[in-house]
C-alpha positions in Angstrom: -31.0 -7.5 -0.8 -34.5 -7.2 0.4 -37.2 -9.9 -0.1 -40.7 -9.2 1.1 -42.8 -12.2 2.0 -46.5 -12.8 2.6 -48.8 -10.5 4.6 -48.9 -11.3 8.3 -51.8 -9.0 9.1 -53.2 -5.8 7.8 -50.4 -3.2 7.4 -47.6 -5.7 8.3 -45.3 -7.8 6.1 -42.3 -10.1 6.9 -39.0 -9.7 5.1 -35.5 -11.2 4.9 -32.3 -9.2 4.2 -29.7 -11.5 2.6 -26.0 -10.7 2.6 -25.5 -13.5 0.1 -22.6 -11.7 -1.7 -20.6 -9.1 0.3 -19.6 -6.4 -2.0 -15.8 -6.4 -2.5 -15.3 -2.7 -2.3 -16.6 -0.1 0.1 -18.3 3.2 -0.8 -17.8 6.3 1.3 -19.0 8.7 -1.4 -22.6 7.7 -2.1 -25.3 8.6 0.4 -25.8 5.5 2.5 -29.6 5.6 2.0 -28.9 4.8 -1.7 -26.4 2.0 -1.1 -27.4 -1.6 -1.4 -27.0 -3.7 1.7 -24.3 -5.9 0.2 -22.1 -2.8 -0.2 -20.2 -1.6 2.8 -20.0 2.0 3.8 -16.8 1.1 5.6 -14.8 -2.1 5.7 -11.2 -2.9 6.9 -9.0 -5.8 7.7 -11.3 -8.3 6.0 -10.7 -9.8 2.6 -13.8 -10.6 0.4 -13.6 -13.9 -1.4 -16.5 -15.6 -3.2 -18.9 -13.3 -1.4 -17.7 -14.1 2.1 -15.8 -12.0 4.7 -12.4 -13.8 5.0 -9.1 -13.4 6.6 -7.4 -10.1 5.5 -3.8 -9.2 5.2 -1.3 -9.3 8.0 2.4 -9.0 8.7 4.9 -11.5 10.1 8.6 -11.7 10.5 10.4 -11.9 7.2 11.4 -15.5 6.3 13.6 -16.8 3.4 14.2 -20.4 2.4 17.5 -22.0 3.0 19.6 -23.1 0.1 18.3 -26.3 -1.6 15.7 -26.6 1.1 12.1 -25.7 1.9 13.1 -24.9 5.5 12.5 -21.2 6.3 14.9 -19.0 8.3 13.6 -16.0 10.1 15.7 -12.9 9.3 17.2 -11.1 12.3 17.6 -7.4 12.6 20.0 -5.2 14.7 17.3 -4.1 17.2 17.3 -0.5 15.9 14.6 1.4 14.0 14.6 0.6 10.3 13.9 3.4 7.9 14.2 2.0 4.3 14.6 -1.3 2.5 15.9 -2.2 -1.0 16.7 -5.2 -3.1 20.2 -5.5 -4.6 20.2 -7.6 -7.8 23.5 -9.4 -8.2 24.6 -12.3 -10.4 27.4 -14.5 -9.1 29.8 -15.5 -11.9 31.4 -18.0 -9.5 28.1 -19.8 -8.6 26.5 -19.0 -12.0 23.3 -17.9 -10.3 21.6 -14.9 -8.9 23.1 -14.0 -5.5 20.7 -11.1 -4.6 20.7 -9.3 -1.3 18.3 -7.2 0.8 19.7 -4.0 2.1 18.2 -1.7 4.8 19.2 1.4 6.7 18.6 2.1 10.4 17.8 5.4 12.2 21.5 6.0 12.8 22.3 5.8 9.1 24.0 2.4 9.2 23.5 0.1 6.2 22.9 -3.7 6.6 22.7 -6.5 4.1 20.9 -9.9 4.1 21.9 -12.7 1.8 18.8 -14.0 0.0 20.5 -17.3 -1.0 22.0 -18.5 2.3 21.4 -20.7 5.3 22.0 -18.2 8.0 19.3 -15.9 9.3 21.5 -12.9 10.1 21.7 -9.4 8.8 25.2 -7.9 8.6 26.3 -4.3 8.9 28.4 -2.8 6.2 31.7 -2.2 8.0 34.3 0.5 7.5 31.7 2.8 5.8 30.4 6.2 6.7 26.9 6.4 8.1 24.3 8.2 6.0 22.9 11.5 7.3 19.7 11.2 5.2 17.6 8.3 3.9 19.0 7.6 0.4 17.2 6.3 -2.7 18.7 3.5 -4.6 18.8 2.0 -8.1 20.4 -1.2 -9.6 22.8 -0.8 -12.5 25.6 -2.9 -14.1 28.7 -0.6 -13.9 32.0 -1.7 -15.4 30.6 -5.3 -15.7 29.7 -5.4 -12.0 26.2 -5.4 -10.6 26.0 -2.2 -8.6 23.5 -0.6 -6.3 23.7 3.2 -6.6 22.8 5.2 -3.5 22.1 8.9 -3.3 20.5 11.4 -1.0 20.1 15.1 -0.6 22.5 15.1 2.3 25.0 12.5 1.4 25.7 12.7 -2.3 26.2 9.6 -4.4 27.7 6.2 -3.4 28.0 2.9 -5.2 27.7 -0.5 -3.5 29.3 -3.7 -5.0 29.2 -7.0 -3.2 32.5 -7.7 -1.4 33.7 -4.1 -2.2 31.4 -2.1 0.1 30.5 1.5 -0.5 32.5 3.9 -2.8 31.9 7.7 -2.8 31.3 9.3 -6.2 32.9 12.7 -6.2 31.3 15.7 -7.9 27.9 13.9 -8.3 24.7 15.9 -7.5 22.8 15.3 -4.3 19.8 13.4 -5.7 16.2 13.0 -4.4 14.9 10.7 -7.1 16.6 8.9 -10.1 15.9 6.5 -12.9 17.9 4.8 -15.7 17.0 5.6 -19.2 19.0 4.4 -22.3 22.1 4.0 -20.2 22.0 7.4 -18.6 21.0 8.2 -15.1 18.3 11.0 -14.9 18.1 12.6 -11.4 16.2 15.3 -9.6 18.7 17.5 -7.8 18.0 18.4 -4.2 17.7 21.9 -3.0 15.3 24.1 -5.0 14.2 20.9 -6.9 13.8 22.6 -10.3 16.7 20.9 -12.0 16.8 17.5 -13.7 20.4 16.4 -14.2 21.6 13.5 -16.4 24.8 11.6 -16.4 27.1 10.7 -19.3 26.0 7.9 -21.6 27.0 4.5 -20.3 28.4 5.9 -17.1 26.0 7.1 -14.3 29.0 8.2 -12.2 30.1 10.8 -14.7 28.3 14.1 -14.1 30.5 16.6 -16.1 28.4 19.1 -17.9 29.4 19.1 -21.6 28.1 17.8 -24.8 30.1 14.6 -24.6 29.1 13.9 -21.0 26.2 14.9 -18.9 24.0 18.0 -18.5 20.8 19.4 -16.9 17.3 20.7 -17.7 15.7 23.4 -15.6 12.0 23.5 -15.1 10.4 26.6 -13.7 6.7 27.0 -14.3 3.4 26.6 -12.5 3.8 22.8 -12.2 6.1 23.4 -9.2 8.9 21.3 -7.8 10.2 18.1 -9.2 9.2 15.1 -7.1 9.8 11.8 -8.9 11.4 10.8 -12.2 10.7 7.5 -13.9 11.5 5.8 -17.2 8.3 4.6 -18.9 7.3 3.7 -22.5 10.6 5.1 -24.1 10.3 8.5 -22.3 11.5 10.0 -19.1 8.6 11.4 -17.1 9.0 13.9 -14.3 6.2 14.0 -11.8 6.1 17.4 -10.3 4.1 18.9 -7.4 1.3 20.0 -9.7 1.8 18.3 -13.0 3.9 16.0 -15.3 6.6 16.8 -17.8 7.9 14.4 -20.5 11.4 14.2 -21.9 12.4 12.5 -25.1 15.9 11.4 -24.5 17.5 9.3 -27.2 21.2 9.1 -28.0 22.9 12.5 -28.1 21.8 15.1 -25.6 21.4 17.7 -28.4 18.4 15.7 -29.5 16.7 15.8 -26.1 13.3 17.6 -26.0 10.9 18.5 -23.2 7.1 18.8 -23.3 4.8 19.7 -20.4 1.7 17.5 -20.4 -0.8 19.0 -18.0 -1.2 21.1 -14.8 -3.0 19.5 -11.9 -5.1 21.4 -9.4 -4.1 19.0 -6.5 -0.8 18.1 -5.1 0.9 14.9 -6.3 2.8 12.7 -3.9 6.0 11.7 -5.7 6.9 8.7 -3.5 3.7 6.9 -4.5 4.4 7.0 -8.3 4.6 3.4 -9.3 5.0 1.8 -12.7 2.3 -1.0 -12.8 2.7 -2.9 -16.1 1.3 -0.7 -18.8 0.3 2.2 -16.6 1.5 4.3 -13.7 -0.5 4.6 -10.5 0.0 7.5 -8.0 -1.7 9.2 -5.1 -2.7 12.8 -5.1 -4.4 14.9 -2.3 -7.8 13.9 -3.6 -7.3 10.2 -4.3 -5.6 7.6 -6.6 -4.9 8.4 -10.2 -3.8 6.4 -13.2 -1.4 7.8 -15.8 -1.0 6.4 -19.3 1.8 8.5 -20.6 -0.4 11.3 -21.9 -2.9 12.2 -19.2 -3.9 11.4 -15.7 -7.4 10.2 -14.7 -8.7 10.0 -11.2 -10.1 6.5 -10.3 -13.6 6.4 -9.0 -13.0 3.9 -6.1 -15.6 5.2 -3.7 -13.0 6.0 -0.9 -12.2 9.6 -1.6 -13.6 10.8 1.8 -10.8 8.8 3.5 -8.2 11.2 2.0 -9.8 14.3 3.4 -7.7 16.5 5.7 -4.6 14.3 5.7 -1.2 14.7 4.3 0.5 11.8 2.6 4.1 13.0 2.1 5.3 9.7 3.6 3.1 7.4 1.5 4.7 4.8 -0.7 3.6 2.2 -3.3 4.7 -1.0 -5.0 3.4 -3.2 -7.8 2.8 -6.9 -6.8 0.9 -9.6 -8.6 -1.2 -7.2 -10.7 -2.1 -5.1 -7.7 -1.1 -1.6 -6.5 -0.2 -1.6 -2.9 -0.3 1.8 -1.3 0.9 2.5 2.3 -0.6 5.8 3.4 -2.5 7.8 6.0 -6.3 7.7 5.9 -9.0 9.6 7.8 -11.6 7.1 9.0 -13.3 9.8 11.1 -14.9 7.3 13.4 -13.3 8.2 16.7 -11.7 4.7 17.0 -8.1 3.7 17.4 -7.1 0.6 15.5 -3.6 -0.9 15.7 -0.9 1.7 15.3 -3.5 4.5 15.8 -3.3 3.8 19.6 0.5 3.9 19.7 1.6 6.4 22.3 4.4 7.8 20.1 1.9 8.6 17.3 1.9 7.3 13.8 2.8 8.4 10.3 0.8 6.0 8.1 -2.1 3.9 9.3 -3.3 1.9 6.3 -2.4 -0.3 3.4 -4.7 0.0 0.3 -4.8 -2.9 -2.1 -6.1 -2.0 -5.5 -6.8 -4.8 -7.9 -5.8 -3.5 -11.4 -8.1 -6.0 -13.2 -11.3 -5.5 -11.2 -10.7 -2.0 -9.6 -11.7 -3.6 -6.3 -10.3 -2.1 -3.1 -9.5 -3.6 0.2 -8.0 -1.8 3.2 -5.7 -3.0 6.0 -6.1 -0.6 8.9 -3.8 -0.1 11.9 -0.3 -0.6 10.3 2.3 2.1 10.1 4.5 1.1 7.1 7.7 3.0 6.4 9.0 1.2 3.3 8.1 -1.8 1.0 10.0 -3.7 -1.6 9.0 -6.6 -3.8 11.3 -9.7 -3.6 10.9 -11.7 -6.8 12.9 -14.9 -6.9 12.5 -18.2 -8.8 11.6 -19.8 -5.5 9.3 -17.2 -4.0 7.6 -13.9 -4.4 6.7 -11.6 -1.5 6.6 -8.1 -0.2 9.2 -7.2 2.5 8.3 -4.3 4.8 9.8 -2.1 7.5 7.7 0.0 9.9 7.4 3.2 11.8 6.4 3.1 15.5 6.3 0.1 17.8 7.4 -2.4 15.1 10.2 -0.2 13.7 12.9 -2.7 14.8 11.4 -5.6 12.9 11.7 -6.7 9.3 8.3 -8.1 8.1 6.6 -9.5 5.1 3.0 -9.2 3.9 1.0 -12.3 4.6 -2.7 -13.4 4.9 -3.1 -14.2 8.6 -5.1 -11.2 9.7 -2.5 -10.4 12.4 0.4 -8.1 12.9 3.2 -10.1 14.3 0.7 -12.5 15.9 -1.7 -9.9 17.3 -5.1 -10.0 15.6 -6.0 -6.8 13.7 -9.5 -5.6 14.5 -11.8 -6.3 11.6 -15.0 -4.5 10.7 -17.7 -4.4 8.0 -20.5 -1.9 8.3 -23.6 -1.8 6.1 -25.3 1.5 5.2 -28.1 2.7 7.4 -31.3 2.2 5.5 -35.1 2.3 5.9 -35.3 -0.8 3.7 -37.5 1.0 1.2 -40.2 1.6 3.8 -39.7 5.2 5.1 -41.5 6.0 8.4 -42.3 2.2 8.9 -41.2 0.6 12.2 -39.3 -2.7 11.7 -39.2 -5.5 14.2 -35.8 -7.2 13.8 -36.3 -10.8 14.8 -33.2 -12.9 14.2 -30.0 -13.4 12.2 -29.1 -16.6 10.4 -25.3 -16.7 10.0 -22.5 -19.1 9.1 -19.2 -18.1 10.8 -16.2 -20.5 11.2 -14.6 -18.1 13.7 -15.9 -16.0 16.6 -17.4 -12.7 15.6 -19.7 -10.0 16.9 -22.9 -8.8 15.2 -24.1 -5.3 16.1 -27.5 -4.0 15.1 -28.0 -0.2 15.4 -31.4 1.5 14.8 -32.6 5.0 15.4 -34.1 3.6 18.7 -31.4 1.2 20.1 -28.2 -0.6 19.6 -27.2 -4.1 20.7 -24.2 -6.4 20.1 -24.3 -10.2 19.9 -21.3 -12.5 20.3 -21.3 -15.6 18.0 -19.1 -18.6 18.4 -17.4 -20.2 15.4 -19.0 -23.3 14.0 -19.0 -25.2 10.8 -22.8 -25.0 10.6 -25.2 -22.1 10.4 -26.5 -20.5 13.6 -29.5 -18.5 14.6 -29.0 -15.4 16.7 -32.1 -13.9 18.3 -32.1 -10.1 18.0 -35.6 -8.8 19.1 -35.1 -5.1 18.2 -37.1 -2.3 16.7 -36.4 0.8 14.6 -37.1 2.6 11.4 -33.5 2.8 10.2 -31.2 -0.2 10.4 -27.5 -0.6 10.3 -25.6 -4.0 10.6 -22.0 -4.5 11.6 -19.9 -7.6 11.5 -16.7 -7.5 13.6 -13.9 -9.9 14.5 -11.5 -8.5 17.0 -9.8 -11.4 18.8 -9.0 -13.7 15.9 -6.8 -13.7 12.9 -8.5 -16.3 10.8 -12.1 -15.3 9.8 -14.8 -16.6 7.6 -18.3 -15.1 7.7 -20.8 -16.0 5.0 -24.5 -15.9 4.0 -25.9 -13.8 6.9 -29.7 -13.4 6.7 -31.7 -11.0 8.9 -35.4 -11.7 9.4 -37.8 -8.9 10.3 -41.4 -7.7 10.0 -42.5 -4.3 8.9 -45.5 -2.6 10.3 -47.3 0.7 10.3 
């Protein structure tokens, strides 16, 4: 905000620029000359709370509570690269309680399990089982009165996992790339050409015989392209395709099934990002994030579309957690900097986590993290998001937290204002000082069309004055915190005078 004060001398006024309420979302779309100062043209690794720049998201080793205790145990991993993570929902008749597990797969195709309700920190390999050649997808189902996790991949076919029984191969099942349960049938996209949606027999997702009393298939060959993701939503089966969505009404007998094609998209859809979020579906396309209500898809105007330019997001993934859509993806910040995983010598696949608040539509971005897979762990005692990574942290099992670090290393944090002439084009401004309250060390950088200076500020409980003494017609302000996890920056005010 800009507040002119009294006249100092002819042709000169004093002014104060107040950042009294940092905008919660950035805007990369609007010309920066038109943006208000409280709106960021770029912001990452900060979280905005009550108008202040606060500690953003981070990641730490996954911990789970011990049985009947608040003591946490840090989950161990086998020391190999982890590729995918799932939650297995299992009810123990013996203990009369949920006895869920976390399962994950390593780069060699070995499956491991972690007991959620236990006192030991260990992850255990599934023994006497074949290793997977591909990375499977999985779904929970109660089969023959037993809680079962069904695995399937394009290379390995279908397997079932039951606690204490290990893996069992399902013969004659299709090789599946995506599947969902709908009215006691399993609907599955078949690998290969990806134009066939198969469905199992009623009440038995392991029976794939093709006859009127068992299973069958639906072929889709039109301009909407390959089948990417299938979900059950609002009493229908929806097939998200490369360039559109198809809907299947599938009640009871398969002779009553019907297919309708909803729309054709002009941009590619990324199937792995399709996420049911309460009463809507969120997904990523090549040009940004869309919402789908069962009839049509609408692109959300979040102000970050430029970040998706010239990048492919085939490895992006999403989850729904506490009324927020969390999207791990690759973004193009186009600033020449290397933050976190972007400096990893082995390269990176994803480099950001987008948090979209589905109530306010506010966006925050965690930059510098290469996430491979996420799963929500919801339990009567806790709720958290468990994560595995690509790159340098690929051997660690983590969880989303709010410490501004990745496994103890602070993430670089930055908030940049638009460059503006303050409503006085052609007028030279004398930038005098900045009044700021920061509880943690930070750096203020002022850039004008004439010069650039950075000022280090120590953390204090009280406000501080930082002498700037700069000039310029255009002014840009940056707040950075690179060596600390915990941050709190509030109420900065820049004093200046405007002359001829």
